[in-house]
C-alpha positions in Angstrom: -85.8 174.8 -73.0 -85.8 172.3 -75.4 -88.9 170.8 -77.7 -90.2 167.1 -77.1 -91.7 166.5 -80.5 -95.6 165.8 -80.9 -95.6 161.8 -81.4 -99.1 162.3 -81.7 -98.5 163.6 -85.7 -96.6 162.3 -88.3 -94.3 159.0 -88.7 -94.5 158.8 -84.9 -98.1 159.0 -84.6 -98.2 156.1 -86.7 -95.8 153.9 -84.1 -97.7 155.3 -81.1 -101.0 154.0 -82.3 -98.9 150.4 -83.6 -98.4 150.3 -80.0 -101.7 151.5 -79.0 -103.1 148.9 -80.8 -100.7 146.3 -79.4 -100.5 147.0 -75.8 -104.2 148.5 -74.9 -106.5 147.1 -78.1 -104.8 143.6 -78.0 -103.4 142.7 -75.1 -106.4 140.2 -73.8 -105.9 138.6 -77.0 -102.6 138.0 -76.6 -102.3 136.7 -73.7 -105.4 133.8 -74.2 -102.7 133.1 -77.0 -99.7 132.8 -74.9 -102.7 130.4 -72.5 -102.9 128.2 -74.8 -99.5 127.6 -76.9 -98.3 127.2 -72.9 -100.2 124.8 -72.1 -100.3 122.3 -75.0 -96.3 122.5 -74.7 -95.7 123.9 -77.8 -92.3 125.5 -77.1 -91.1 121.7 -76.1 -92.3 120.4 -79.4 -90.1 123.4 -81.2 -86.5 122.8 -78.7 -84.9 121.3 -81.7 -85.8 123.2 -84.1 -88.4 123.9 -86.4 -91.5 122.1 -87.1 -94.3 122.1 -89.6 -97.5 122.9 -89.0 -99.0 120.1 -89.9 -97.0 117.9 -87.1 -97.1 120.7 -84.6 -101.0 120.3 -84.9 -101.1 116.0 -84.8 -98.7 116.6 -81.8 -101.4 118.2 -79.7 -103.8 116.9 -81.2 -105.5 120.2 -82.8 -106.8 122.0 -86.0 -103.7 122.6 -88.0 -105.6 125.9 -89.6 -106.5 126.7 -86.3 -103.4 126.6 -84.7 -102.0 128.5 -87.4 -103.5 130.9 -86.7 -102.7 131.7 -83.3 -99.0 131.0 -83.8 -99.2 133.4 -86.2 -100.8 136.0 -83.5 -97.6 134.8 -81.4 -94.9 135.2 -84.2 -97.0 138.6 -84.6 -95.5 140.2 -81.2 -92.7 138.0 -81.5 -93.5 135.2 -79.5 -92.5 132.3 -81.5 -91.2 132.6 -85.3 -93.1 131.5 -88.2 -90.9 130.6 -91.4 -91.9 129.8 -95.3 -93.8 126.5 -95.7 -95.7 127.0 -92.8 -93.3 125.8 -90.2 -93.0 127.6 -86.9 -89.8 127.7 -84.8 -88.7 129.1 -81.7 -87.8 132.7 -80.7 -85.9 134.5 -77.9 -88.9 135.5 -75.8 -90.7 132.2 -76.7 -87.2 130.0 -74.7 -89.6 131.6 -71.5 -91.9 128.4 -72.3 -90.0 125.5 -72.7 -89.3 123.6 -69.6 -86.2 121.8 -69.3 -85.2 125.9 -69.2 -83.7 127.4 -66.4 -86.0 129.9 -65.4 -88.7 128.9 -67.6 -91.5 130.6 -67.3 -94.2 128.0 -68.5 -95.6 127.1 -65.0 -96.2 131.1 -64.4 -98.0 131.0 -67.7 -100.1 127.8 -66.4 -100.9 129.2 -63.2 -103.1 132.8 -64.4 -104.8 130.4 -66.8 -106.6 128.3 -64.1 -109.8 129.2 -63.2 -109.3 129.6 -60.1 -107.4 133.0 -60.8 -108.9 134.0 -64.2 -112.5 134.1 -61.8 -110.9 136.5 -59.2 -109.2 138.7 -62.1 -112.9 138.6 -63.5 -113.3 140.4 -59.8 -110.0 142.8 -59.9 -112.9 146.2 -59.5 -113.5 145.0 -56.5 -109.8 144.5 -54.9 -109.3 148.2 -56.5 -112.1 150.2 -55.0 -111.6 148.0 -51.4 -108.3 147.1 -51.3 -109.4 143.2 -50.6 -108.6 140.4 -52.3 -111.4 139.1 -54.8 -110.4 135.7 -54.5 -112.4 136.1 -51.1 -115.3 137.9 -53.1 -115.3 135.2 -55.6 -115.1 132.0 -53.3 -116.7 132.9 -50.2 -113.4 132.2 -48.1 -109.2 133.1 -48.4 -107.2 131.7 -50.7 -105.1 129.7 -48.1 -108.6 127.7 -46.7 -109.7 127.1 -50.4 -106.9 124.8 -51.2 -107.9 123.2 -48.3 -110.7 122.3 -50.4 -110.1 121.8 -53.8 -107.5 118.6 -53.8 -106.6 119.4 -57.4 -106.5 122.9 -56.4 -103.6 121.9 -54.1 -101.1 119.8 -56.0 -100.6 121.9 -58.8 -100.5 124.6 -56.3 -97.1 122.9 -54.9 -95.8 122.0 -58.3 -96.2 125.3 -59.3 -94.5 126.8 -55.8 -91.4 124.5 -55.8 -90.7 125.3 -59.1 -89.6 128.7 -57.9 -88.8 127.2 -55.0 -86.4 125.8 -56.7 -85.1 128.3 -58.9 -84.8 130.3 -55.1 -82.3 128.0 -53.9 -80.0 127.8 -57.1 -80.1 131.6 -56.2 -79.9 132.7 -52.6 -78.8 129.1 -51.0 -75.0 130.0 -51.9 -75.4 133.7 -50.3 -76.8 133.8 -47.3 -73.9 132.7 -45.1 -75.3 129.5 -43.4 -71.9 129.4 -42.1 -73.1 131.0 -39.2 -76.2 128.3 -37.9 -76.7 125.6 -37.0 -80.6 125.5 -35.8 -82.7 126.8 -38.9 -86.0 127.0 -39.2 -88.0 127.7 -42.6 -91.8 128.9 -41.8 -93.9 128.3 -44.5 -91.5 126.3 -46.0 -93.9 124.7 -48.5 -92.2 121.2 -50.4 -88.9 121.6 -48.2 -87.2 122.7 -51.3 -85.3 125.3 -49.8 -84.1 124.1 -46.9 -83.0 121.5 -47.8 -80.3 122.8 -50.2 -79.2 125.0 -46.7 -79.3 121.9 -44.7 -77.3 120.0 -47.8 -74.9 123.4 -48.1 -74.4 123.7 -44.0 -74.0 119.9 -43.1 -73.9 119.9 -38.8 -77.0 121.9 -39.1 -80.1 121.1 -37.6 -83.5 122.3 -39.3 -87.0 123.5 -38.5 -89.5 122.6 -41.3 -92.7 124.8 -40.5 -95.8 124.7 -42.6 -100.1 124.0 -42.8 -100.4 120.1 -43.1 -101.6 119.9 -46.3 -98.0 120.3 -47.3 -96.0 118.3 -45.0 -96.5 114.8 -47.4 -94.3 116.3 -50.6 -92.3 117.8 -47.9 -90.9 114.4 -45.7 -90.4 112.9 -49.0 -88.1 115.9 -50.2 -86.0 115.9 -46.9 -85.6 112.2 -47.6 -84.4 112.7 -51.0 -81.8 115.2 -50.2 -80.7 113.0 -47.4 -81.6 115.2 -44.7 -84.7 114.4 -43.4 -82.8 113.1 -40.4 -81.4 116.8 -39.2 -85.4 118.1 -39.5 -88.2 118.4 -37.2 -91.2 118.3 -39.7 -93.9 120.4 -38.1 -97.5 121.4 -38.7 -98.9 124.9 -37.8 -99.8 127.4 -38.5 -98.5 130.9 -38.8 -100.5 133.1 -36.5 -101.9 130.9 -34.1 -99.4 127.5 -34.1 -96.9 127.1 -31.7 -93.1 128.4 -33.9 -89.6 126.8 -33.2 -88.0 128.7 -30.7 -84.4 129.2 -30.3 -83.2 129.3 -33.7 -80.1 131.2 -34.8 -81.6 131.2 -38.1 -85.3 131.6 -39.1 -86.4 132.0 -42.8 -89.2 133.5 -44.5 -89.0 132.6 -48.5 -91.9 134.3 -50.7 -94.5 134.3 -47.9 -94.4 138.2 -47.0 -95.9 139.0 -49.7 -98.5 137.4 -49.8 -99.5 139.5 -46.7 -100.9 142.4 -45.6 -99.0 145.1 -43.8 -100.8 144.0 -40.7 -100.3 140.5 -40.6 -96.7 140.2 -42.0 -96.3 142.4 -38.6 -98.0 140.0 -36.2 -95.6 136.8 -38.3 -92.9 139.1 -37.1 -93.3 139.7 -33.6 -94.1 136.4 -33.3 -91.1 135.1 -34.9 -89.3 137.9 -32.8 -90.8 136.5 -29.3 -89.5 132.4 -30.7 -86.0 133.9 -30.1 -86.1 134.2 -27.1 -83.0 136.5 -26.9 -80.8 138.7 -29.1 -78.4 136.2 -31.1 -81.4 135.7 -34.0 -81.7 136.3 -37.1 -84.1 136.3 -39.7 -83.8 136.3 -44.1 -86.9 137.5 -45.8 -86.5 136.2 -49.3 -89.1 138.2 -51.3 -88.7 141.3 -54.2 -88.6 144.7 -53.8 -90.2 147.2 -55.6 -87.8 149.3 -57.9 -89.4 153.2 -58.3 -91.7 155.1 -60.6 -91.6 153.7 -63.9 -88.9 151.6 -63.9 -90.0 148.2 -65.3 -89.6 144.7 -63.1 -92.0 141.7 -62.6 -92.0 142.4 -59.0 -95.1 145.0 -60.1 -96.5 142.4 -62.4 -96.8 139.7 -59.2 -97.9 143.1 -56.7 -101.7 142.8 -58.7 -101.6 138.5 -58.0 -100.9 139.2 -54.4 -103.9 142.4 -54.4 -106.0 139.9 -56.3 -105.5 136.7 -54.8 -103.8 136.8 -50.8 -104.7 140.5 -50.0 -100.9 141.2 -49.7 -98.2 143.5 -51.8 -95.0 143.8 -52.8 -92.7 146.8 -51.5 -90.3 149.3 -52.0 -87.1 149.0 -49.8 -88.2 151.7 -48.0 -91.2 149.6 -47.2 -90.0 146.3 -46.3 -87.9 149.0 -43.9 -91.0 150.6 -42.0 -92.3 147.0 -42.2 -89.2 145.8 -40.5 -89.3 148.7 -37.8 -92.6 148.1 -36.3 -92.0 144.7 -35.7 -89.0 145.3 -33.8 -86.3 144.3 -36.4 -83.0 146.2 -37.9 -82.3 146.1 -41.6 -78.9 144.1 -42.4 -76.6 146.1 -45.2 -77.3 147.6 -47.9 -79.8 145.6 -50.3 -80.4 146.0 -54.1 -83.4 148.2 -54.4 -85.1 146.0 -57.1 -86.1 142.3 -57.7 -85.5 139.2 -56.0 -83.4 139.6 -52.6 -82.3 138.5 -49.5 -83.4 141.0 -46.4 -81.2 140.0 -43.2 -82.8 141.3 -40.1 -81.8 141.2 -36.7 -84.0 142.4 -33.2 -84.1 145.2 -31.9 -83.4 144.5 -28.2 
């Protein structure tokens, strides 16, 4: 049997200690540094090339010495690059913070720096002990209800979801085989970008946009901008109590079920099954699949958001299959077992 080296002693021990310092001892420092640099838009200022720290400070109305120290910390872990003459530049990692880059992560970083997220994560132990969202304990109500009382947060959250809705539309709309469908209902549709893109891709189809009232004003504008508003019926309602669009041949749930517990997600799926009214309908769930064991995937980090903020969960392929089965659906095909995926299901009549 091969004996593994003991990384606790010798040269490898030094590497381990450095990793421990960076990940365990300094992870919190690095997060705060990333947050403030994203808020200041430093990556955008460096998008065209290296810039002296004095110019960065002037552009962001910050203290040059303090900003240099913060950027130096970020550069030490590969986020930005420190050059000679007190200049800084983008690194491959920092490219992800540029606002104009496809797939940019600045909105996500800013989201996690929002006051409601930080306060909820401060109570993460409550979620770990009870399995319940810390957000509810901190703010006295579920997240979706809180949005109705905070207009500024609701606007930011709508913009945050729009960013990812556009990314998911770019990635998935062309893969869904929409030529099979003429009546498309997007449930929990948010600002309407995904439905609009589907209808642009499938000109003969009619659409139904279903979501809470606070999302609909923006959605109507988005549908009009895409030239599909006349083909869409906009319906205000709640997935658990509202009357869902009936008789559609496609229902889509984009980034919806991961915010729900298994019990609540199953309730939504059963309500859709009833709304179909027959065996011919299809549901397409666009959500993340958690890979097994120690394999890294962003879904494992987002899973903590769903735990702390919403009381939902990211799911493995086996967990998705079980959820669908218990709600009376059968998963079609063999989706990839990790990352964002579209899961097509049909009712098991």
